[in-house]
C-alpha positions, 0 to 999 in steps of 0.5 A: 500500500502506498504511504500516504501521510497526508490522507484524512482519517476515515471519518473526515474522508467519508464526511467529505465524500458524503457532502459531495454525493448528497449535495443538491440544487435546492429549489422547493425545500427551503425553511424560513429559519434564519441562518446564524451569522457565525455559520454564514461567516464559515461558508464565506470563509470556505468560499474565500479559501477556494483555489484561484488562478494567479492567486487572483481571488477575484470573487466578492460576495453580495448578500441580498437581504432586503425583501423589496430587492429580492422581489425585484430579482424574482421579477427578473427571474420570472421574465427570464424563465418565461423566455426560457420556457419558450425556447423548448418545444411544446412537450418539453416546454410543458415539462419545463413549466412544471419545474420550480427553478428558484427559491429567491423569496422562500430562502432566508439568504440570497447571495450573489457571487461576483468576479472582478477581472481587474483585481489582479491587474491586466496580466495575470499568471495563468490567465495569459492564454485562457482569459476566463480563468478568473470566472472559473476561479470564482466558480471554485469559490461557489463550489467550496461554499456549496459543500460547506453548506451541505456539511452545515445542513444547509441547502443551496440553489443556484439561480442561473435563469437571470439576465446578467445585465439586468441583475447588475443594474438591480444590485448596483454591481459595477460595469467591470464586475461579472455576476457569476452565481446568484445563490439561495441558501437556507435550512431545508425540510429534506434533501432529495435522494436524487437530483430533482431534474433526474427525479422529474425525468428531465435527464439521467446521470451519464455513465462515468465509464463513457466519460473517461479516456486515456491519452487520446479521445475515445480510448478506454478508461485507464482505471477499473471503475467497476467498484465505483460504478456499483456504488452509484453515489448520487449528487447534482 
């Protein structure tokens, strides 16, 4: 067995995988209970410790607590959601209309995570050839927060059906700053056993073995995935 002195102990390791596999995109299960400030601070600290290319740390966190402001964001969602529904054919559109895709008003915490592409200057280590690495780094912060929230017993829902320019105007976000994620956060009545879109029959999880290649695209997976495929852990 390979010596691995930096491996987490069994409880910590299983806790991490449990957070990953039971995390859900929450839309309809929010409770009104407030999130204590100390827990919210832990989530933000976890997000702030995400990896970032060139150590840019391009993220900022905008808490949206005002009820009137949330209602304005909800109106932005309603408009964008109607536009999105019209993009699907009749059968798929009818299924789309039955989905609840946000918890803006119901969740006790709304959080807009943004990216400032100018924070580390014009030329940044690691961003010289892929300009969007600042936004990718911000997504890492979102994922850190999401997993920390699951460990705290909190649900998170990512509302992506929003016009970013309209959202910027509503929240007073500077022109250069990009709104990457609008999140709904709160305690939940329950976590679904499987992702909601899977339960609704919208899409199913792709088989992992079809997504892993070796050396060149299309070559068989380089490792035996069978033991993991049998477990079929769920996450969204």
